[in-house]
N, CA, C and O atoms as a Tinker XYZ file with bonds, in Angstrom:
   268  protein
     1  N     -7.443000    8.983000   11.873000    73     2
     2  CA    -7.706000    8.558000   10.525000    64     1     3
     3  C     -6.935000    7.269000   10.263000    63     2     4     5
     4  O     -5.795000    7.121000   10.705000    81     3
     5  N     -7.556000    6.343000    9.546000    73     3     6
     6  CA    -6.949000    5.063000    9.188000    64     5     7
     7  C     -6.853000    4.941000    7.679000    63     6     8     9
     8  O     -7.738000    5.398000    6.956000    81     7
     9  N     -5.789000    4.331000    7.208000    73     7    10
    10  CA    -5.714000    3.977000    5.800000    64     9    11
    11  C     -6.425000    2.636000    5.669000    63    10    12    13
    12  O     -5.977000    1.628000    6.213000    81    11
    13  N     -7.528000    2.637000    4.947000    73    11    14
    14  CA    -8.305000    1.411000    4.776000    64    13    15
    15  C     -7.700000    0.521000    3.698000    63    14    16    17
    16  O     -7.660000   -0.700000    3.847000    81    15
    17  N     -7.232000    1.132000    2.615000    73    15    18
    18  CA    -6.590000    0.356000    1.557000    64    17    19
    19  C     -5.864000    1.280000    0.592000    63    18    20    21
    20  O     -6.123000    2.482000    0.527000    81    19
    21  N     -4.953000    0.684000   -0.146000    73    19    22
    22  CA    -4.248000    1.390000   -1.213000    64    21    23
    23  C     -4.427000    0.560000   -2.469000    63    22    24    25
    24  O     -4.078000   -0.620000   -2.501000    81    23
    25  N     -4.972000    1.180000   -3.501000    73    23    26
    26  CA    -5.192000    0.518000   -4.778000    64    25    27
    27  C     -4.242000    1.099000   -5.810000    63    26    28    29
    28  O     -4.113000    2.318000   -5.924000    81    27
    29  N     -3.578000    0.232000   -6.561000    73    27    30
    30  CA    -2.683000    0.672000   -7.614000    64    29    31
    31  C     -3.500000    1.011000   -8.861000    63    30    32    33
    32  O     -4.411000    0.268000   -9.223000    81    31
    33  N     -3.183000    2.115000   -9.511000    73    31    34
    34  CA    -3.824000    2.512000  -10.763000    64    33    35
    35  C     -2.817000    2.320000  -11.885000    63    34    36    37
    36  O     -1.666000    2.741000  -11.772000    81    35
    37  N     -3.251000    1.681000  -12.971000    73    35    38
    38  CA    -2.358000    1.336000  -14.074000    64    37    39
    39  C     -2.756000    2.069000  -15.349000    63    38    40    41
    40  O     -3.923000    2.405000  -15.550000    81    39
    41  N     -1.766000    2.313000  -16.207000    73    39    42
    42  CA    -2.048000    2.884000  -17.515000    64    41    43
    43  C     -2.301000    1.738000  -18.500000    63    42    44    45
    44  O     -2.331000    0.573000  -18.103000    81    43
    45  N     -2.481000    2.066000  -19.767000    73    43    46
    46  CA    -2.800000    1.047000  -20.764000    64    45    47
    47  C     -1.646000    0.073000  -21.015000    63    46    48    49
    48  O     -1.855000   -1.010000  -21.561000    81    47
    49  N     -0.433000    0.457000  -20.615000    73    47    50
    50  CA     0.733000   -0.420000  -20.770000    64    49    51
    51  C      1.000000   -1.229000  -19.507000    63    50    52    53
    52  O      2.046000   -1.865000  -19.374000    81    51
    53  N      0.043000   -1.199000  -18.581000    73    51    54
    54  CA     0.124000   -1.928000  -17.309000    64    53    55
    55  C      1.263000   -1.448000  -16.418000    63    54    56    57
    56  O      1.825000   -2.222000  -15.643000    81    55
    57  N      1.595000   -0.177000  -16.532000    73    55    58
    58  CA     2.576000    0.457000  -15.658000    64    57    59
    59  C      1.820000    1.246000  -14.593000    63    58    60    61
    60  O      0.783000    1.846000  -14.876000    81    59
    61  N      2.341000    1.243000  -13.371000    73    59    62
    62  CA     1.682000    1.984000  -12.298000    64    61    63
    63  C      1.736000    3.474000  -12.629000    63    62    64    65
    64  O      2.806000    4.029000  -12.878000    81    63
    65  N      0.565000    4.109000  -12.627000    73    63    66
    66  CA     0.517000    5.551000  -12.871000    64    65    67
    67  C      0.162000    6.318000  -11.607000    63    66    68    69
    68  O      0.296000    7.541000  -11.563000    81    67
    69  N     -0.286000    5.610000  -10.583000    73    67    70
    70  CA    -0.618000    6.267000   -9.326000    64    69    71
    71  C     -1.358000    5.325000   -8.403000    63    70    72    73
    72  O     -1.422000    4.117000   -8.633000    81    71
    73  N     -1.912000    5.903000   -7.359000    73    71    74
    74  CA    -2.571000    5.114000   -6.326000    64    73    75
    75  C     -3.850000    5.820000   -5.883000    63    74    76    77
    76  O     -3.937000    7.048000   -5.908000    81    75
    77  N     -4.829000    5.034000   -5.483000    73    75    78
    78  CA    -6.004000    5.562000   -4.806000    64    77    79
    79  C     -5.921000    5.076000   -3.372000    63    78    80    81
    80  O     -5.864000    3.874000   -3.114000    81    79
    81  N     -5.915000    6.015000   -2.449000    73    79    82
    82  CA    -5.810000    5.687000   -1.033000    64    81    83
    83  C     -7.163000    5.959000   -0.381000    63    82    84    85
    84  O     -7.672000    7.080000   -0.409000    81    83
    85  N     -7.725000    4.919000    0.200000    73    83    86
    86  CA    -9.020000    5.029000    0.879000    64    85    87
    87  C     -8.770000    5.180000    2.374000    63    86    88    89
    88  O     -7.985000    4.437000    2.962000    81    87
    89  N     -9.436000    6.136000    2.970000    73    87    90
    90  CA    -9.268000    6.394000    4.399000    64    89    91
    91  C    -10.630000    6.386000    5.088000    63    90    92    93
    92  O    -11.667000    6.617000    4.467000    81    91
    93  N    -10.592000    6.117000    6.378000    73    91    94
    94  CA   -11.789000    6.265000    7.202000    64    93    95
    95  C    -11.349000    6.679000    8.597000    63    94    96    97
    96  O    -10.171000    6.605000    8.947000    81    95
    97  N    -12.305000    7.106000    9.367000    73    95    98
    98  CA   -11.971000    7.535000   10.717000    64    97    99
    99  C    -13.212000    7.994000   11.447000    63    98   100   101
   100  O    -14.335000    7.881000   10.957000    81    99
   101  N    -12.974000    8.508000   12.619000    73    99   102
   102  CA   -14.060000    8.955000   13.475000    64   101   103
   103  C    -13.683000   10.306000   14.058000    63   102   104   105
   104  O    -12.565000   10.503000   14.535000    81   103
   105  N    -14.629000   11.229000   14.014000    73   103   106
   106  CA   -14.430000   12.553000   14.595000    64   105   107
   107  C    -15.373000   12.672000   15.793000    63   106   108   109
   108  O    -16.587000   12.790000   15.628000    81   107
   109  N    -14.819000   12.640000   16.966000    73   107   110
   110  CA   -15.653000   12.690000   18.167000    64   109   111
   111  C    -16.280000   11.336000   18.445000    63   110   112   113
   112  O    -15.776000   10.304000   18.004000    81   111
   113  N    -17.385000   11.348000   19.181000    73   111   114
   114  CA   -18.034000   10.095000   19.570000    64   113   115
   115  C    -19.025000    9.580000   18.547000    63   114   116   117
   116  O    -19.346000    8.392000   18.540000    81   115
   117  N    -19.520000   10.466000   17.673000    73   115   118
   118  CA   -20.622000   10.062000   16.803000    64   117   119
   119  C    -20.267000   10.126000   15.319000    63   118   120   121
   120  O    -20.607000    9.213000   14.567000    81   119
   121  N    -19.601000   11.171000   14.894000    73   119   122
   122  CA   -19.363000   11.369000   13.475000    64   121   123
   123  C    -18.238000   10.474000   12.967000    63   122   124   125
   124  O    -17.167000   10.395000   13.568000    81   123
   125  N    -18.498000    9.809000   11.862000    73   123   126
   126  CA   -17.451000    9.043000   11.195000    64   125   127
   127  C    -17.333000    9.555000    9.766000    63   126   128   129
   128  O    -18.246000   10.194000    9.242000    81   127
   129  N    -16.210000    9.265000    9.153000    73   127   130
   130  CA   -16.015000    9.738000    7.790000    64   129   131
   131  C    -15.233000    8.704000    6.998000    63   130   132   133
   132  O    -14.563000    7.838000    7.561000    81   131
   133  N    -15.333000    8.813000    5.698000    73   131   134
   134  CA   -14.522000    7.996000    4.793000    64   133   135
   135  C    -14.288000    8.810000    3.536000    63   134   136   137
   136  O    -15.054000    9.722000    3.224000    81   135
   137  N    -13.244000    8.484000    2.831000    73   135   138
   138  CA   -12.945000    9.211000    1.607000    64   137   139
   139  C    -11.819000    8.551000    0.856000    63   138   140   141
   140  O    -11.286000    7.520000    1.267000    81   139
   141  N    -11.473000    9.159000   -0.243000    73   139   142
   142  CA   -10.371000    8.637000   -1.045000    64   141   143
   143  C     -9.571000    9.784000   -1.623000    63   142   144   145
   144  O    -10.086000   10.879000   -1.846000    81   143
   145  N     -8.294000    9.505000   -1.860000    73   143   146
   146  CA    -7.371000   10.488000   -2.420000    64   145   147
   147  C     -6.606000    9.800000   -3.535000    63   146   148   149
   148  O     -6.115000    8.685000   -3.356000    81   147
   149  N     -6.499000   10.454000   -4.690000    73   147   150
   150  CA    -5.682000    9.936000   -5.781000    64   149   151
   151  C     -4.320000   10.608000   -5.726000    63   150   152   153
   152  O     -4.220000   11.831000   -5.631000    81   151
   153  N     -3.270000    9.790000   -5.788000    73   151   154
   154  CA    -1.903000   10.294000   -5.688000    64   153   155
   155  C     -1.104000    9.737000   -6.859000    63   154   156   157
   156  O     -1.198000    8.551000   -7.174000    81   155
   157  N     -0.330000   10.584000   -7.494000    73   155   158
   158  CA     0.522000   10.157000   -8.599000    64   157   159
   159  C      1.687000    9.319000   -8.110000    63   158   160   161
   160  O      2.088000    9.414000   -6.950000    81   159
   161  N      2.231000    8.493000   -9.004000    73   159   162
   162  CA     3.324000    7.594000   -8.587000    64   161   163
   163  C      4.562000    8.360000   -8.142000    63   162   164   165
   164  O      5.353000    7.848000   -7.351000    81   163
   165  N      4.738000    9.570000   -8.637000    73   163   166
   166  CA     5.902000   10.364000   -8.229000    64   165   167
   167  C      5.715000   11.000000   -6.855000    63   166   168   169
   168  O      6.679000   11.468000   -6.249000    81   167
   169  N      4.485000   11.019000   -6.368000    73   167   170
   170  CA     4.203000   11.607000   -5.061000    64   169   171
   171  C      4.343000   10.600000   -3.920000    63   170   172   173
   172  O      4.440000   10.985000   -2.755000    81   171
   173  N      4.352000    9.311000   -4.260000    73   171   174
   174  CA     4.391000    8.269000   -3.239000    64   173   175
   175  C      5.307000    7.149000   -3.711000    63   174   176   177
   176  O      5.013000    6.485000   -4.705000    81   175
   177  N      6.404000    6.934000   -3.014000    73   175   178
   178  CA     7.375000    5.912000   -3.383000    64   177   179
   179  C      7.139000    4.670000   -2.539000    63   178   180   181
   180  O      7.431000    4.663000   -1.343000    81   179
   181  N      6.616000    3.631000   -3.152000    73   179   182
   182  CA     6.351000    2.392000   -2.427000    64   181   183
   183  C      7.409000    1.328000   -2.693000    63   182   184   185
   184  O      7.180000    0.150000   -2.415000    81   183
   185  N      8.558000    1.720000   -3.226000    73   183   186
   186  CA     9.598000    0.739000   -3.530000    64   185   187
   187  C     10.097000    0.034000   -2.272000    63   186   188   189
   188  O     10.563000   -1.103000   -2.346000    81   187
   189  N     10.006000    0.696000   -1.118000    73   187   190
   190  CA    10.453000    0.058000    0.128000    64   189   191
   191  C      9.632000   -1.187000    0.432000    63   190   192   193
   192  O     10.124000   -2.102000    1.093000    81   191
   193  N      8.388000   -1.238000   -0.040000    73   191   194
   194  CA     7.554000   -2.421000    0.186000    64   193   195
   195  C      8.135000   -3.614000   -0.558000    63   194   196   197
   196  O      8.208000   -4.714000   -0.012000    81   195
   197  N      8.550000   -3.399000   -1.805000    73   195   198
   198  CA     9.164000   -4.479000   -2.572000    64   197   199
   199  C     10.405000   -4.991000   -1.858000    63   198   200   201
   200  O     10.600000   -6.202000   -1.750000    81   199
   201  N     11.238000   -4.093000   -1.373000    73   199   202
   202  CA    12.450000   -4.502000   -0.663000    64   201   203
   203  C     12.118000   -5.305000    0.595000    63   202   204   205
   204  O     12.767000   -6.310000    0.881000    81   203
   205  N     11.118000   -4.866000    1.338000    73   203   206
   206  CA    10.716000   -5.559000    2.554000    64   205   207
   207  C     10.172000   -6.950000    2.238000    63   206   208   209
   208  O     10.507000   -7.917000    2.923000    81   207
   209  N      9.344000   -7.056000    1.214000    73   207   210
   210  CA     8.780000   -8.353000    0.828000    64   209   211
   211  C      9.898000   -9.306000    0.403000    63   210   212   213
   212  O      9.903000  -10.473000    0.793000    81   211
   213  N     10.843000   -8.809000   -0.395000    73   211   214
   214  CA    11.955000   -9.662000   -0.809000    64   213   215
   215  C     12.765000  -10.144000    0.393000    63   214   216   217
   216  O     13.206000  -11.293000    0.435000    81   215
   217  N     12.954000   -9.263000    1.360000    73   215   218
   218  CA    13.686000   -9.638000    2.574000    64   217   219
   219  C     12.929000  -10.706000    3.354000    63   218   220   221
   220  O     13.522000  -11.690000    3.794000    81   219
   221  N     11.623000  -10.518000    3.528000    73   219   222
   222  CA    10.814000  -11.472000    4.286000    64   221   223
   223  C     10.748000  -12.823000    3.589000    63   222   224   225
   224  O     10.803000  -13.863000    4.246000    81   223
   225  N     10.630000  -12.819000    2.262000    73   223   226
   226  CA    10.601000  -14.077000    1.521000    64   225   227
   227  C     11.938000  -14.793000    1.676000    63   226   228   229
   228  O     11.977000  -16.011000    1.847000    81   227
   229  N     13.030000  -14.038000    1.617000    73   227   230
   230  CA    14.352000  -14.628000    1.822000    64   229   231
   231  C     14.479000  -15.258000    3.187000    63   230   232   233
   232  O     15.050000  -16.341000    3.313000    81   231
   233  N     13.955000  -14.600000    4.225000    73   231   234
   234  CA    13.991000  -15.145000    5.581000    64   233   235
   235  C     13.195000  -16.441000    5.663000    63   234   236   237
   236  O     13.613000  -17.394000    6.320000    81   235
   237  N     12.051000  -16.471000    4.994000    73   235   238
   238  CA    11.198000  -17.660000    5.024000    64   237   239
   239  C     11.909000  -18.840000    4.397000    63   238   240   241
   240  O     11.894000  -19.938000    4.953000    81   239
   241  N     12.535000  -18.633000    3.240000    73   239   242
   242  CA    13.237000  -19.728000    2.585000    64   241   243
   243  C     14.436000  -20.183000    3.395000    63   242   244   245
   244  O     14.734000  -21.376000    3.441000    81   243
   245  N     15.123000  -19.258000    4.031000    73   243   246
   246  CA    16.291000  -19.602000    4.846000    64   245   247
   247  C     15.871000  -20.462000    6.038000    63   246   248   249
   248  O     16.560000  -21.424000    6.378000    81   247
   249  N     14.753000  -20.125000    6.670000    73   247   250
   250  CA    14.290000  -20.868000    7.836000    64   249   251
   251  C     13.787000  -22.248000    7.449000    63   250   252   253
   252  O     13.954000  -23.197000    8.215000    81   251
   253  N     13.171000  -22.383000    6.271000    73   251   254
   254  CA    12.554000  -23.643000    5.896000    64   253   255
   255  C     13.529000  -24.624000    5.266000    63   254   256   257
   256  O     13.204000  -25.807000    5.161000    81   255
   257  N     14.697000  -24.191000    4.845000    73   255   258
   258  CA    15.654000  -25.077000    4.204000    64   257   259
   259  C     16.565000  -25.712000    5.268000    63   258   260   261
   260  O     17.191000  -25.002000    6.055000    81   259
   261  N     16.634000  -27.035000    5.285000    73   259   262
   262  CA    17.558000  -27.690000    6.237000    64   261   263
   263  C     18.995000  -27.454000    5.823000    63   262   264   265
   264  O     19.293000  -27.311000    4.638000    81   263
   265  N     19.863000  -27.412000    6.777000    73   263   266
   266  CA    21.295000  -27.177000    6.532000    64   265   267
   267  C     21.990000  -28.461000    6.139000    63   266   268
   268  O     23.196000  -28.460000    5.894000    81   267
């Protein structure tokens, strides 16, 4: 099974209320499947992504700035 995408779901105050995760895959040689699962924000913590992005952006600026 593959995660095809993760979509953020927002409430009326533009706060993340959860995620829709789309999956696809193949069962055997012929059958394929796809589907989606809705998960609440408390069930999935994606804060590590923010930390990773901040780290990578910091590395990019450090490499591009002359000493």
